[in-house]
C-alpha angles and dihedrals in degrees: 000000000000115000123329089238095059116117136188122201110227122191120205112204118215101188137123125243127237099254113231092003108100097170095049088048094052089048090051091049090052092050093048090048092051090049092050089046090055087054089054101264114153094182125037120196121204128192118270110275092012091150106060092016130233104271095212108188097015108126094188091212095299127151127159105295102009154030129230120240086248091050091054091050088051092049091051091049091050091048093049091053095049116094123225126172090231093058103035108016115221122348123252114285127246091217 
């Protein structure tokens, strides 16, 4: 560990994602990261599942034992708007 007086400024983001809008959410994350960087942050933390969102309350057509056709479409749209490194590589850069 370098010197005991070394410090790193960390920003913790409390913001909502744009549900089912991966591109808009990544743009928002880049903007928030740039803003935190201007404030001196070297590390910026985002909520779990920020890109893709956490669709609290969305049932996606589920019921015990099944899912509706509309629910399947909702789930597919949600999945397509989630970011994974396996599918998309690294996200756009703020720099």
